[in-house]
N, C-alpha and C positions, 0 to 999 in steps of 0.2 A: 344937658348942657354942660355936664362932666365927660359923656361920651363922644360930645364934638370936639371937644378940649385936647382927650386921647386921641381921637383920630387925627386933629392937626398935627398933634407931635410928632405922633407915628409918621405922617406921610412929609415932615420936612426932616427926618433922619433919614426914611428911605432914597427920597429925591437927594442929600448930602453925598449920601453913600453909595446912590447908585448915575453920579453924574456924570460928570465927565472927567474927575480924577482916576487914574488907578486903583484896582484893588490893593487892599492893604496882603501886603508879604506872605507867604506861611512865613512861620518862624521855624517851623522845623526841619526846613531844606532850604540851601543857600539857594538863591537866583540862579536859572538857564540864563545865561548870558549868549547872546545873536554872537558875539566874538569867538565865543568857547565851541559853539556848533560849525562855523563856518574853517576854524584852524582842526577842526576836528572829519568834516568833509575832502580836505585838501590832504590831507593825511592817508585817509583810507578811498576814495571814490576808485572804482577799477578804471573810469573812462579815463580819469587822470593820469593815472602809472600806464594806461593802454597806450595813452599819448604820448608817454615821456620812453616809455618804449620804443614806440614806432619813430621816434628821433633817434634813437641811438641804431634803431637797425637801417634808418637809413644813410646815415653819417658815417658808416661804414661801408656805405656803397661807393662812395668821394677816392680812397685809395682804389678801391677794383676799377672805376671809370678811367683811373689816371696813368694806369700802368699798363705796360707792355702786354701785347700777346704773349702766351705760354711759344718757348722755341721747341722747334721739332727736333729729337735726333732720330738719325736710324743706321741700324746695321745690316748687314750682308754679305755673300759670299759668290762667288760664281764659279762653278769647276765641279769637284764629287757631288752628291749626294747628301753626304756628309755634312753636318750643318760644320760652319767656317772651314769645310778643308777645299786645301787645292790643288790642283793636276800639277805636279812638274811638267817641265819645258812643253809649259803650254802657257804663252803671255800674254793671253786675252784671261785669263783664270785669275780672282784674285780675292781678297776680302778688305773688307774695309768699312770706315765710319760714316757718316754724315750728321751736319748739324745745319737748320735754316732759325731763322730768327726773322719774325717782320719786324716793322717799324713803320709805322703810320706816318702820313707826310706831315712836318712841323707844324703843331698849332691841333691838330686836331684832338689831342688827349688831352690838354687843357681845354679844352672845349666840351671834351667832356667832362671831364670833371667839373669845369664851369655850372653844367646841365643840374649834376648831380649835389651839388652845393646847393644850388637853388631848391633843390628839390625839400633838402633836411631845410632850408628856412621858410617854406611853405609850411613845412609839419610842423613848425613852432608854432605857427602861427594858429595853426589847428588847433593846438593844445592850449593857445592861450582860448580863444572859442569855447574850447571846452569846459577852461575854470571857470570862465565869467559863468556861463550855461550852468556849472555843480553852482556857483555862488548862487545867481537868481532863482536858483528851485529854492534853498534853505533858506535864506532872505523873505523869497512870498509864501512859504509855506508858515514862514514863522510871524508873519505877520497875517497872517489869516487866522491863525491858530492863536494869537493873543488874544484880535480882535473876537473868535468865540467864546474866549474865557470871559472877557468884560460882559457881553452879554448874556453869558450863563448866570455872569452876579447880579446884573440887571434884573433877568427877566427873576429870578428867584426873589429876590427882595422888592419888586412889582406884584409878583405873585403872595406873598404874605401880607400886601397891604389889597389886593383884590380881595382873597379871604374875609379879612375885615369888614371891607364893603358888604361882602356876600352877608355877615353876620347881622351888621345893622341891617340889611334890607329884610333878612331872614326876624329881627326882631322887631322892625315896624311891620310889617305883616305879622306876626304873631299878636299886636295889641290895635290892630285895625288901621295902622296912617301906612300903610304899605300896601302893593298890588300884588300879584300872585307873581304875574309876569316880572318883575323887577328881581324877586327869588332864583325866579326860573333860568334870566338873563341872567346874574351875575356865576349862578353853577356853570352854566354853558362858557361866561369867559374864561373862571377857572380850568375847565376842562379845554381850554384851547391855547391856555398856556403851559397846560400839562405835556399837550401834543408839542407846543415848541417847543419844550422842554428837549423830548426825545429828540425832535429832527437837530438839535442844538447837538447832545453829546454825541449825535450818529457824523455829524458834522465834524467836528471835534476829532475823532474816534479814526476818520478817513484821514482826515490832517495830519494828523500823528503817524500814521502807518506811513505814511506818503513823505512824515520827515525821518522817519526811521529806517526808510528802504535806502534813502538818499543817503544815510548815514551808516547804512551797511549792518542796521541791526536789526533785532527781530522785531517783527512789526508791532505788538503786542507792546513792545518798551515800553512802561510809563514815560510822558513828559509832562511835571509840571512845577508851577510856581516860573514861568516866565519873566523875563525882568523887563521892567516897563518900557513901552513902548512912544515915544513922540514924536508929532509932526517935524520932520527932518525938513529945514529951509533950504528953497529948491531961487539958490543965487547967483543961476547963471542964465543968459540971456539963450534965447531959442538962438539966434545967431553963432554963439558961441558953444552952443551946444551941437548945429551941426557941424561946426567949425571943426570941432573936436571930435565927432563921431566919422567926418571922412580920414583925418588924418588917425584914428586910431582905430576904425576899426578891423578887427582879424580877416573879416570876409575881401576885406579889399587888401589890405595889405599882404593875403597871401596870394591875393589873386593879382597882384604887382609883383610879387615873386615867381611866379607862370609865366608874366609876360616875358620877362627880362630872360626864365629859363625857354621858351618859345625862342625868343632872339638868337639866343647862343644855338637852340637846333635848328636855326636860320642858315647861322654862320655856318654850322659845321655841316648842315645840308651842299652851300657852295661848296664850301672844302670837297665833298668827295667827288668833283669833278678833277681834283689833282691827285696822283696815283700816290698809294703805296709801295714800299719797297721791301724788297727782301735777297738778305744778304747768308749764304751758306757758303758750306765749309765740307770740303769730302779728303778723303784720307784712302787710301789703298794699298796693299802689304801683296805685292806678286813674287812666286817663287822663282830663284835665281835672275830677278831683275830689280833693279830700284824701285824704291818703295816713291807713292806719287802722291800729291797732295794739289788740291785744286779750290779754289771760288769762285763763287758764282753771286750775281748780283740782277734781281730780275725788278718788273714794275706791272704794274698791272695797268692796261691801259682800256679805258673809259668809254670803248668805241659804240656802248650800247645806249649813252646818254642820254636820250630823246624818250625814253622809255626809262631809264633809270632816274640817274640823278636829275635832269632837267624834273621831273615829278617827284624828286624828292624836295626839293627848292620850293616846288610850288604846298604841297604837303605841306610842309614846317611854315609856309608863309600863311596859308591858313587857317594855320592853329593860330599863329601870333593875330591875326587880324581877331579869331573867335576869343582870344581870351581877352584883347582891349576890348570888344563890344560886353564880353562879359561884366567886365570890370563896371564901365560904365552902368549896364542893368542893376548891379551891385549895389551900386551907388546913388542911385534915380528911386530904389527902393528902401536902403537907407535914409535917405534926408525925407523920407514919407515917415517912416519908422519913428524918426528921430521927433517932427512935429505932432504928429497922433499921441505920442506918448505926453509931450509936453502939453499940448492942450488937454488931453486928459487929465494932465497935473496942477494945473492951473483951476482949471473945472473943480476940481476936488480941492483942493483950496478953498474956491469959493462957498462951496457947499460947510466945509468944517467950519468956515469964520461965521457962515450963516446958520448954523445948528446951533454953536456955542455962544454968542450974539444973541440969538435971538430966537429961534425955535424954541431950545431946550426950556430955556430960562420963563420965556411968555408962555407956554403948556404947563409949566409948573406951576407958574401962578394961575393961568387958569385953572388946572386940577383944584387948586388951594383954595379959590375961591368959589367952582361948584361944589366942592364940599360943603361950605358951608351953606351955602344956597341948598343945598337938600337938604343938609340937618334943617331949615327952616320952614320945610316946604316950598319952596319957592322956585326950583330945579327935578325936574321928574329923573330919574334913575338913570333913563338912557341918555340923555346928554352927560351924567356924571359919566358914565363907561366910556364916553364916546374919548371924553377929556382924558378918560386915564390911559386910556388905551393910545391915545397922541401922543404923551407923553413916555409910554413905552415906544412907540415904534423912531419917536424921535431920538432920543436915547441910544437907541441899536443901531439904526443909523449912520448916528455921526463916528461910532466904532467901526461898521463896516466900511464907511465913505474913508476912516483913516487908512483903513488895511489899504482900498484902493488908491488913494495917494498916495503912498510909501512905492507899494506894485508897480504905480507907471513910474516911481524914478526908479526903482530897481531894471525895467528896462531900458529907464535914456540910461543908465548907470552902464549895461550891458554891453550894449553899442557903441556909448561914447567911451567908457574906458574909464572917467570922471566920476571920484565916490559922491554919492549924493545921499542912499538910503544909509542912515546909519542907528 
């Protein structure tokens, strides 16, 4: 009877310590918060730095696109073979300089500048997509790592309880009240829990290495004492998230900038039917004769418009239509992804409620009852182990599902730009 009371009390301590509350924080170190990891990732991640530099690189193209072509300057002479020497008494002998400036038809430079500006705007949304991707990677790894820590704690405490049950089975076998197969089965279950420990520790090392890599740390740098994770409420409807996704999606916004860029490209291609201008100045110095000044004005004549300008307009128009269709394809895929992750979050939320309100407390009561029945001999050891394993499974599944729920919110957050997972 004393042994039974001791085991029941131990069971109560284990279940209360390994239930749905977070593990007690280690006193020797401050908790690692998700906020601090996100801030670190923003500062050090090379993809974010590369995106920022790419924006500046493309911004430098804008002034280039708006600028006039470089003028041309020439020098020459006619007369003696000696440079810049002329022949006396020969009116055709001269030396001179010339300059010419090409001037595109009005509006062309402005359109080229607009095209370059849209490239910058599109790259800004590329950077936003990269930032969201990095944040999603950090958050997902953090939630998974925290869940594994909870599973390790639960498994450790349940391992201690299982070892106590194994000792009870051994004592009963020694006094002839138990079966040898019960003793063997209990030892097998202890070995299975040790196997689970090994797998969980390996998974934890992988997750820590993944998070460290994202933060540009050494892969084996310890990450301990993660701050508490609680279930974030999903207070938005599916329709609101769909609307936010279409409005805030970096992919759609980037594609919209490319559509506008291609529209400017069509306008520029149509202006190619119009001629560009060249303005030139010539100065000639002649011996024994007055100096000569000359000006010239030329234009290009697009007589090959059927093969050049017309095809250029066709090319730009097809590019514009292609970019519009690409936007629709992105939008269709985005709507599916939002709904998929929303349904995943809702399903995980229902499972979490089921675990916390029914499965975990009911399985704990069943285990306590079966332990009492096993002590009185009205329940076999196999049934006791089955109830024990159910408690372990439901408790670890709760934290796995909590991580799945938070990760679904992270995916929605990445798509819609609405902060959901905290």
